[in-house]
C-alpha positions in Angstrom: 79.2 72.0 -51.6 76.5 69.8 -53.6 78.7 66.4 -52.6 79.0 67.2 -48.9 75.0 67.9 -48.8 74.4 64.4 -50.6 76.2 62.9 -47.3 74.9 64.4 -44.9 71.3 63.7 -46.8 72.9 59.8 -47.2 74.1 59.8 -43.9 70.3 60.8 -42.4 68.9 58.1 -44.4 70.9 55.4 -43.2 70.4 57.0 -39.4 66.6 56.9 -40.0 66.6 53.2 -41.6 68.6 52.5 -38.8 66.5 53.7 -36.5 63.3 52.5 -38.1 65.3 48.6 -38.4 65.6 49.5 -34.4 62.0 50.3 -33.5 61.1 47.9 -35.7 62.9 44.7 -34.2 62.5 46.0 -30.7 58.6 46.1 -31.7 58.8 42.7 -33.1 60.7 41.2 -29.5 58.0 42.7 -27.3 54.9 41.5 -29.3 57.1 38.3 -29.2 56.8 38.7 -25.2 53.4 39.8 -25.7 52.4 36.6 -27.1 54.3 34.9 -24.7 52.7 36.4 -22.2 49.6 35.8 -23.5 50.2 32.2 -23.8 51.3 31.6 -20.5 48.5 33.0 -19.1 46.0 31.1 -22.0 48.2 28.4 -20.4 47.7 28.7 -16.3 43.9 29.8 -16.5 43.7 25.8 -19.1 45.1 24.2 -16.1 43.0 26.4 -13.8 40.4 25.8 -15.3 40.8 21.3 -15.6 42.6 21.7 -11.6 38.8 23.1 -10.7 36.9 20.7 -13.0 38.7 18.0 -11.1 38.2 19.5 -7.8 34.9 20.3 -8.2 33.9 16.5 -9.8 36.3 15.1 -7.1 34.3 17.4 -4.4 31.0 15.7 -6.4 31.9 11.7 -6.1 32.8 13.0 -2.4 29.5 14.2 -1.4 27.4 11.3 -3.8 29.2 8.7 -1.6 28.5 10.3 1.4 24.9 10.2 0.4 24.8 7.0 -0.2 27.0 6.2 2.8 24.5 7.8 4.2 21.3 6.6 2.4 23.1 3.1 3.4 22.6 4.1 6.6 19.3 4.9 7.2 18.3 1.7 5.3 19.8 0.1 8.0 18.6 1.6 10.6 14.9 1.3 9.5 15.5 -2.5 8.9 16.7 -3.1 12.2 13.7 -0.9 13.9 11.8 -3.7 11.9 13.1 -6.4 13.0 12.9 -4.8 16.5 9.3 -4.3 16.3 8.5 -7.3 14.4 10.0 -9.7 17.4 7.8 -7.6 19.7 4.7 -7.7 17.6 6.1 -12.0 17.8 6.3 -12.4 22.0 3.3 -10.0 22.4 1.2 -12.5 20.3 3.1 -15.5 22.1 1.9 -14.2 25.0 -1.7 -13.7 24.3 -2.0 -16.5 23.3 -0.2 -18.0 25.9 -2.6 -16.4 28.1 -5.6 -17.0 26.3 -4.8 -20.5 26.9 -4.1 -20.6 30.4 -6.8 -18.7 31.5 -9.9 -19.3 28.9 -11.3 -21.5 32.1 -11.2 -18.7 34.5 -15.0 -18.0 34.3 -16.7 -21.5 34.6 -13.5 -22.4 37.2 -14.7 -19.2 39.4 -18.4 -20.5 39.1 -17.7 -23.9 40.2 -16.1 -22.4 43.3 -18.7 -22.0 44.4 -20.2 -26.2 44.2 -16.7 -26.6 46.2 -18.0 -24.9 48.4 -21.4 -26.4 49.2 -19.2 -30.4 48.7 -17.3 -29.0 51.9 -20.0 -28.0 53.5 -22.1 -31.4 52.8 -18.8 -32.8 54.4 -18.8 -31.6 57.3 -22.0 -32.8 58.3 -21.9 -36.4 58.3 -25.3 -38.1 57.6 -23.7 -41.5 57.0 -21.0 -43.6 56.4 -22.4 -44.5 53.0 -23.8 -40.7 52.1 -20.7 -39.7 52.7 -18.5 -42.1 50.8 -19.8 -41.2 48.1 -20.3 -37.0 48.4 -16.4 -37.8 48.6 -16.0 -39.7 45.6 -17.7 -37.2 43.7 -15.5 -34.2 45.4 -12.3 -35.6 44.8 -13.2 -37.1 41.1 -14.3 -32.9 40.3 -10.8 -31.3 42.3 -8.7 -33.7 40.2 -10.7 -32.3 37.2 -10.1 -28.9 38.4 -6.3 -28.9 38.8 -5.3 -30.4 35.9 -7.1 -28.2 34.6 -4.0 -25.8 36.5 -6.6 -24.4 39.6 -4.0 -24.9 43.0 -5.8 -24.6 46.5 -3.9 -21.1 47.8 -1.3 -22.2 51.0 -3.5 -20.3 53.9 -3.2 -22.0 57.7 -0.5 -20.8 59.5 1.3 -18.2 56.9 2.7 -15.7 57.0 -0.3 -13.0 56.2 0.4 -11.8 51.9 -1.7 -9.4 51.2 -1.3 -10.5 47.8 -3.2 -14.0 47.8 -4.7 -13.0 51.4 -8.2 -11.4 52.2 -8.0 -10.3 56.1 -11.8 -10.6 57.0 -10.4 -10.0 61.1 -7.7 -10.3 63.3 -7.6 -12.1 66.0 -6.1 -12.4 69.5 -4.7 -16.2 70.1 -1.9 -18.8 71.4 -1.5 -20.8 68.4 -0.7 -18.9 66.0 2.7 -16.1 66.1 1.9 -12.2 65.2 1.0 -11.9 61.4 0.2 -15.4 60.8 -2.9 -16.8 59.2 -5.2 -18.0 62.4 -7.9 -19.4 60.5 -9.4 -19.9 56.7 -13.4 -18.5 56.3 -13.3 -19.6 52.5 -10.2 -21.1 50.1 -8.4 -19.1 47.8 -7.5 -19.9 44.6 -5.0 -19.8 42.2 -5.5 -20.8 38.1 -2.6 -21.2 35.7 -0.8 -19.0 39.4 -3.1 -16.3 38.3 -5.3 -15.8 41.7 -8.6 -15.7 40.6 -10.4 -15.9 44.2 -8.0 -14.9 47.5 -7.9 -16.7 50.5 -10.8 -15.1 53.3 -8.5 -15.5 56.3 -8.6 -14.1 60.3 -4.7 -13.2 61.4 -3.6 -13.0 64.4 -2.1 -10.1 66.2 
């Protein structure tokens, strides 16, 4: 009886030890699995962080590159605008300088036109061959000087009436000229280097 009881107790103890060993082994496997899962998670997080860092760096480099390209484009546009403004400024200054040289004598030329008118009136009145010859020489000398300075007489008699260079004072019925033609000149007109400084006063045929 006693031996049977002891044998039963030994079997129970062995069974409990086997269960405890099995439980411990199961716990070890679960711990290993959890540790492995934790390592995998940590590795995945590390890779994700590295990937995010690399992606962020690439994006930052792209943004920097785009910013640099945009800055270069803006600088180039500003440079081109400055060059265009400078070229326009040079052209404007050159034109103003040219106009200044061309028309610097406009005032004195305009005043001398009255002198020319008086010379022509004097020549219309013949007071003797000697006097007329002297007046013609002076008149020719004066007109040569003025022409060298850019003065030119505006063609009028028989020309088509042009309001840009002619000033119509009156119209007349005449068979000598067609309608719209200048039939008479009442006062000569002149240009200075191509610019009208006095239009021609004319009569126009109907």
